[in-house]
C-alpha positions in Angstrom: 27.4 80.3 78.8 27.2 81.2 82.5 30.3 80.6 84.6 31.3 80.9 88.2 34.8 82.3 89.0 36.4 81.8 92.3 39.8 83.3 93.5 41.8 81.7 96.4 44.6 83.5 98.2 45.8 85.6 95.3 45.9 82.7 92.8 43.9 82.9 89.6 40.3 81.9 89.6 38.8 78.5 88.7 35.9 78.8 86.3 33.1 76.3 86.4 30.7 76.5 83.4 27.0 76.1 83.7 27.1 72.9 81.7 29.8 71.4 84.0 27.8 72.3 87.2 24.6 70.8 85.7 26.4 67.6 84.8 28.0 67.3 88.2 24.5 67.7 89.8 23.1 65.1 87.5 25.8 62.6 88.3 25.3 63.1 92.1 21.5 62.6 91.7 21.9 59.5 89.6 24.2 58.0 92.2 22.3 59.3 95.2 25.3 61.2 96.5 23.5 64.1 98.1 25.9 66.4 99.9 29.0 65.1 98.1 31.6 67.3 96.4 33.5 66.7 93.2 37.2 66.4 93.9 39.5 67.7 91.1 43.1 66.6 91.4 46.2 66.0 89.4 48.5 63.0 89.7 51.8 62.0 88.0 51.3 59.9 85.0 49.8 60.1 81.6 52.0 60.6 78.5 52.6 64.3 79.2 53.7 64.1 82.8 50.5 64.9 84.8 47.0 63.8 84.5 43.6 65.1 85.7 41.4 63.1 88.0 37.9 63.6 89.3 36.0 61.7 92.0 33.0 62.2 94.2 33.8 62.7 97.8 31.7 62.7 100.9 34.0 64.5 103.3 36.5 67.2 102.1 39.8 67.5 103.9 40.5 70.4 106.2 43.2 71.9 103.9 41.1 71.6 100.7 40.2 74.6 98.7 36.4 74.7 98.3 34.8 76.2 95.3 31.0 76.8 95.3 29.6 76.9 91.7 26.1 77.3 90.3 23.3 75.5 92.2 25.6 75.0 95.2 27.8 72.5 93.4 31.0 72.1 95.5 34.4 71.4 94.0 37.3 70.5 96.3 40.9 70.7 95.3 44.0 69.9 97.4 46.5 72.9 97.6 49.2 71.2 95.5 46.7 70.4 92.7 45.2 73.9 92.9 48.6 75.4 92.1 48.6 73.4 88.8 45.0 74.2 87.9 44.7 77.8 89.1 43.1 79.8 86.3 41.6 76.7 84.6 38.1 76.4 83.2 36.1 73.2 84.0 33.5 72.5 81.3 31.3 69.7 80.2 30.9 69.0 76.5 28.4 66.6 75.0 28.6 66.2 71.2 28.2 63.5 68.6 31.6 62.0 69.6 30.4 61.6 73.2 30.5 63.6 76.4 33.0 64.4 79.0 34.6 67.0 81.2 37.1 69.3 79.6 39.7 71.3 81.5 41.2 74.3 79.8 44.4 74.9 81.9 46.5 78.0 81.3 49.3 76.3 83.3 49.8 73.5 80.8 52.7 74.2 78.4 51.7 71.1 76.4 48.9 68.6 76.4 48.3 65.1 75.2 46.1 64.4 72.3 43.3 63.2 74.6 43.4 66.3 76.7 43.6 64.3 80.0 47.4 64.7 80.4 49.5 67.8 80.5 53.0 69.1 81.2 53.5 72.2 83.4 56.1 74.9 82.9 59.3 74.0 84.7 58.4 70.3 85.0 60.0 69.0 81.8 62.2 66.6 83.8 59.0 65.0 85.4 57.1 64.5 82.2 56.9 61.1 80.6 58.0 61.0 77.0 55.5 60.7 74.2 55.4 57.2 72.8 54.1 58.1 69.4 55.9 60.2 66.8 52.6 61.7 65.8 52.1 63.2 69.2 49.3 60.9 70.1 48.9 59.1 73.3 47.7 55.8 74.7 45.4 57.3 77.4 
């Protein structure tokens, strides 16, 4: 698996796998979004406190951190979100259960069963409580 690691201002790198870069390119081609970037962001919510989000974006903001991966795929991340995903790996997995992006985040002290929601160290007061005793979620 080929990856691209990028370091920004002393923070840990972001890794974009070859399969993630290929899928991003495919999505852009399917939607005729030439020249767009994939925005990775975090927002409050989800059953663990924060959740990941992704969107295609035509014009990055001036303060965005720009990551260039394989085949010139551009990922943009706002500085606050970057502080929560620094060191993460963005992958795309396609198996019998379906396909989707997967973010392995070393900053997450716990994650929801679906993997789309996480809690960061020191943010326990901001995390939403789990609603199922089994640790599942309703993502």
